[in-house]
C-alpha positions in Angstrom: 139.3 -13.0 -154.1 142.6 -11.9 -152.4 142.6 -10.0 -149.0 142.4 -6.6 -149.6 145.6 -5.4 -147.4 147.1 -2.1 -147.3 150.3 -1.7 -149.4 152.6 1.1 -150.2 150.7 3.7 -151.9 153.6 5.5 -153.8 155.2 1.7 -154.8 151.2 1.5 -156.2 150.5 4.5 -158.0 153.8 3.9 -160.0 153.0 0.6 -160.9 149.6 1.4 -162.4 150.9 4.4 -164.4 154.0 2.5 -165.3 151.8 -0.5 -166.7 148.3 1.5 -167.3 146.5 -0.5 -169.8 145.3 0.9 -173.3 143.9 4.7 -173.1 141.0 5.4 -173.8 140.5 8.8 -176.2 139.6 11.5 -174.6 135.8 12.2 -175.2 136.0 16.0 -174.6 133.9 18.4 -176.9 132.1 21.3 -176.3 129.5 20.0 -174.3 131.9 18.2 -172.1 132.9 22.0 -171.0 129.3 21.4 -168.9 131.1 21.3 -165.7 133.5 24.0 -165.8 133.9 26.8 -163.7 131.3 26.1 -161.4 130.7 28.2 -158.0 130.9 25.8 -155.2 128.7 28.6 -153.2 125.9 28.5 -156.0 126.1 25.0 -157.1 127.3 22.3 -154.6 124.3 20.2 -153.1 126.2 20.4 -149.5 128.9 22.4 -148.6 132.4 22.4 -150.5 134.8 19.8 -149.7 136.8 20.0 -146.4 140.2 19.4 -147.7 141.2 18.6 -144.6 139.8 15.2 -144.6 140.5 14.7 -148.1 142.7 11.6 -148.4 143.6 11.6 -152.1 142.8 8.9 -154.5 146.0 7.2 -154.0 144.2 5.9 -150.6 141.5 4.5 -152.5 143.6 2.6 -155.3 145.6 0.6 -152.3 142.5 -1.8 -152.4 140.5 -0.6 -155.5 143.4 -1.3 -158.4 141.2 -1.9 -160.8 139.0 1.0 -160.3 142.2 3.0 -160.0 143.1 2.4 -163.4 139.2 3.4 -165.0 139.8 6.8 -163.2 143.5 7.5 -164.6 142.1 6.6 -167.7 139.3 8.6 -167.2 138.0 12.2 -168.5 137.4 13.0 -164.9 141.6 12.5 -164.7 142.9 13.1 -168.0 141.5 16.7 -167.6 143.7 17.3 -164.6 146.9 18.1 -168.0 144.1 18.6 -170.8 141.0 21.0 -170.0 142.4 23.9 -169.0 144.8 24.0 -172.3 141.1 23.8 -174.1 140.4 27.0 -176.6 136.8 26.7 -174.8 137.8 26.7 -171.3 140.4 29.7 -171.9 137.5 31.9 -173.9 135.2 31.3 -170.6 138.0 32.1 -168.1 139.0 35.5 -170.2 135.6 36.4 -170.1 135.2 36.1 -166.3 138.3 37.7 -165.7 140.2 34.6 -164.4 143.9 34.1 -164.3 144.5 30.8 -164.0 141.9 27.8 -164.5 143.7 25.6 -161.9 144.2 28.1 -159.1 140.6 29.1 -159.0 138.4 28.1 -156.5 135.3 28.0 -158.8 136.8 26.2 -161.3 138.6 23.4 -158.7 135.0 22.9 -157.1 134.2 20.7 -159.8 137.1 20.1 -162.1 139.8 19.1 -159.6 140.5 17.4 -156.2 141.9 20.7 -154.2 144.7 21.2 -152.0 146.1 23.9 -149.6 149.7 24.8 -150.7 151.5 27.6 -148.6 148.2 29.2 -147.8 146.7 28.7 -151.4 143.8 26.3 -152.7 145.6 24.6 -155.9 144.7 21.5 -158.1 146.2 18.3 -156.2 144.5 16.1 -159.7 141.5 15.6 -161.7 137.7 15.1 -160.4 138.6 11.9 -158.7 137.2 9.4 -156.3 136.1 11.4 -153.0 134.6 14.4 -155.9 131.7 11.5 -155.7 132.3 9.7 -152.9 132.5 11.9 -150.1 136.2 12.9 -148.3 137.7 9.7 -146.9 139.6 11.0 -143.7 136.1 10.0 -141.4 135.0 6.8 -143.2 138.0 4.8 -144.5 139.2 2.9 -141.4 135.5 2.0 -141.1 134.8 0.7 -145.0 138.0 -1.2 -144.5 137.0 -3.2 -141.3 135.2 -5.9 -142.3 134.9 -7.2 -138.6 138.3 -9.0 -137.9 137.4 -10.9 -141.1 140.9 -10.3 -143.5 138.4 -10.1 -146.7 135.1 -9.0 -147.6 134.1 -12.4 -148.5 134.0 -13.9 -145.4 132.6 -11.0 -143.6 129.1 -11.3 -142.2 126.1 -10.0 -143.4 125.3 -8.3 -140.2 128.8 -6.6 -140.2 128.5 -5.1 -143.6 125.0 -4.2 -143.0 126.3 -2.0 -139.9 129.7 -1.0 -141.8 127.9 0.3 -144.9 125.4 2.1 -142.4 128.3 3.7 -140.3 130.5 4.3 -143.4 127.4 6.6 -144.7 126.9 8.5 -141.4 130.3 9.7 -141.7 129.7 10.8 -145.0 130.2 8.0 -147.4 128.6 8.4 -150.5 128.1 4.7 -151.8 126.7 2.6 -154.1 123.9 1.5 -151.0 122.9 4.8 -150.8 122.4 5.6 -154.6 120.1 9.0 -154.1 122.8 10.7 -152.2 125.8 9.2 -154.5 123.9 10.0 -157.6 123.0 13.5 -156.3 126.7 14.4 -156.4 127.0 14.3 -160.4 124.7 17.0 -160.7 126.2 20.3 -159.0 128.8 20.0 -161.5 127.3 18.4 -164.1 124.2 20.4 -164.3 124.9 24.4 -164.3 122.9 26.6 -162.7 125.4 29.9 -162.4 123.4 32.5 -165.4 127.0 34.3 -164.8 128.8 31.1 -166.2 126.2 31.2 -169.1 125.3 34.4 -169.9 128.4 36.1 -169.4 130.8 33.4 -170.0 129.8 31.4 -172.8 129.5 28.2 -171.4 126.7 25.5 -172.5 124.3 25.7 -170.3 124.7 22.0 -169.3 121.7 20.3 -169.9 123.0 16.8 -171.9 123.9 14.9 -168.3 121.9 11.5 -168.8 123.1 9.5 -165.4 122.3 6.0 -166.8 124.3 6.3 -170.5 127.1 8.7 -168.7 127.8 5.8 -165.6 127.4 2.5 -167.9 130.4 4.3 -170.1 133.8 4.8 -169.6 133.2 5.8 -166.0 131.9 2.4 -164.9 134.2 0.6 -162.4 131.8 -2.2 -160.5 134.4 -4.9 -160.5 133.4 -8.2 -159.0 134.6 -11.4 -159.5 133.5 -14.2 -161.7 134.8 -17.4 -160.9 138.9 -16.9 -161.7 138.0 -14.1 -163.4 137.6 -10.7 -162.7 134.7 -8.3 -164.5 133.7 -5.0 -164.9 129.9 -5.5 -164.4 127.6 -2.7 -166.2 124.1 -2.3 -164.1 121.5 -5.8 -164.1 118.4 -4.2 -166.1 116.4 -3.6 -163.0 119.5 -1.4 -161.7 119.2 0.7 -164.9 115.1 0.9 -164.6 116.1 2.7 -161.9 119.0 4.6 -162.5 116.8 6.3 -165.6 114.2 7.5 -163.6 116.0 8.7 -160.6 117.8 10.4 -163.3 115.0 11.7 -164.4 114.1 13.0 -161.2 117.1 14.2 -160.4 116.9 16.3 -163.7 113.4 17.6 -162.3 115.2 18.6 -158.8 117.8 20.4 -160.4 116.3 22.0 -163.3 114.0 23.7 -160.7 116.8 24.0 -158.0 118.7 26.5 -160.9 115.2 28.3 -162.3 114.9 29.1 -158.9 118.4 31.1 -158.4 117.7 32.8 -162.2 117.8 36.8 -161.5 117.2 37.0 -165.4 115.5 35.9 -168.5 119.3 35.1 -170.2 120.3 31.7 -171.9 120.7 30.0 -168.9 116.8 30.9 -167.7 115.4 29.8 -171.3 117.6 26.8 -171.4 116.7 25.1 -168.2 112.8 26.3 -168.7 113.0 24.4 -172.1 114.6 21.2 -170.4 112.1 21.4 -167.0 109.6 21.1 -170.2 110.6 17.9 -171.9 111.7 16.0 -168.7 108.1 16.5 -167.3 106.8 15.4 -170.6 109.4 12.7 -170.9 108.2 11.6 -166.7 104.5 11.9 -168.2 105.3 9.1 -171.2 106.9 7.0 -168.2 103.9 7.4 -166.1 101.5 6.1 -168.8 103.8 3.5 -169.6 103.9 2.4 -166.0 99.9 2.7 -165.9 97.0 3.3 -163.1 99.8 2.5 -159.6 103.0 4.3 -160.9 105.5 5.7 -158.5 105.9 8.7 -160.6 101.9 10.0 -160.0 103.0 12.2 -156.5 106.3 14.1 -158.7 103.7 15.5 -162.0 101.2 15.8 -159.3 103.4 18.9 -157.9 104.8 19.5 -161.3 101.9 19.8 -163.7 100.6 22.8 -162.1 103.8 24.8 -162.2 104.2 24.0 -165.9 100.8 25.3 -167.4 101.2 28.7 -165.5 104.1 31.1 -166.6 107.5 30.6 -164.9 109.4 33.5 -164.9 112.9 34.9 -162.6 112.3 35.7 -159.2 110.7 32.5 -158.2 112.8 31.1 -155.5 110.8 30.2 -152.1 108.2 28.6 -154.3 110.8 26.5 -156.7 113.0 25.6 -154.3 110.5 24.3 -152.1 109.3 22.0 -154.9 112.4 21.0 -155.5 112.8 19.5 -152.0 109.6 17.8 -152.5 110.8 16.4 -155.7 114.0 15.4 -153.7 112.3 13.7 -150.6 109.9 11.6 -153.7 113.4 10.8 -155.2 114.6 8.8 -152.3 111.5 7.5 -151.3 111.9 5.8 -155.0 115.2 5.0 -154.4 114.1 3.3 -150.9 111.3 1.7 -152.1 111.8 -0.8 -154.8 108.2 -0.4 -156.4 106.2 -3.4 -155.8 105.4 -2.8 -159.5 107.3 -3.9 -162.5 109.1 -1.0 -164.3 110.1 -3.4 -167.4 107.2 -1.2 -168.7 109.7 1.6 -168.9 112.4 -0.6 -171.2 111.6 0.9 -174.6 112.9 4.5 -173.3 116.3 3.7 -172.0 118.7 4.5 -174.0 120.8 1.7 -175.8 124.7 1.0 -174.8 125.6 2.4 -178.3 124.8 5.9 -176.3 127.0 5.4 -173.5 129.5 8.2 -172.7 132.4 6.0 -173.6 133.4 2.2 -173.3 134.0 0.3 -170.1 137.4 -0.6 -169.4 137.7 -4.3 -169.0 140.3 -6.0 -166.5 143.3 -6.9 -167.0 144.0 -10.4 -167.5 145.4 -12.4 -164.7 
């Protein structure tokens, strides 16, 4: 593989945009609006991004060329020019009294990469690299330091482990920290703002499925195979992990959304229904896995709450339960369960249900 040298970012970006591969047809729909107009205070898993630490997608694209091409053709980026023009988006903004979607901080927090321009926050790009992987200023140099080696391929395994840990400690969310990376999807793909749903008429956002969305049009796992470069899907083992992790994150974020509820409206009812469906599926997975199932500790926590009346105003109780589910989800990813997960294969979504089609790299 060629060395990853730093390039002139503007020359590279011009080349990518002028010679980009055939564009995918965007897969926007009303359900795609499930990430619109979200409040960062209510929905961010962590604090809103520090705009002084955002380097922009061009900083990543200097080395990650194929990944950059996937991004430019993805709904995350094409929405920069399209989402605010959709009739559904305009209707929601009008009901909420928002004059301009691209200058509203509540919209920017999930739909765009922000920047400060003349003292005001505005959209810089669509949802980009740092929206998922964390603001890059503190970790970029660490991420591309291969310990005196010119390429990743010649980096020692010891240095790689140290580099990944330092990058993570500096704020990077990488596939090696799967819980943190996957969790970054949910504050925006999982709607917990009841005003947005009940007043704005926004879809409640309970259709996100981690495995099928990550392995479709957003797949950007480029690996060298001989002389060919492949956009390689997750292994079967990894897909099992992603599927179960997705359900645990569904459970966690359903509980967090219900904990915030102040009224028995559409948002609350949609979340309550989704929570019940998620728990039911987890029970089926638990049965399939057998007596040593890694899901039993989670279900032992959720069964009592499912069997009682859930109502608005249970913030502290449900938030503590969500925190426990979060801890168990982390343990699941880190423990690499000894028992085989192959028994859940019949539950995995087929590739035909993936959100969009993966983009293949151009022949070289």
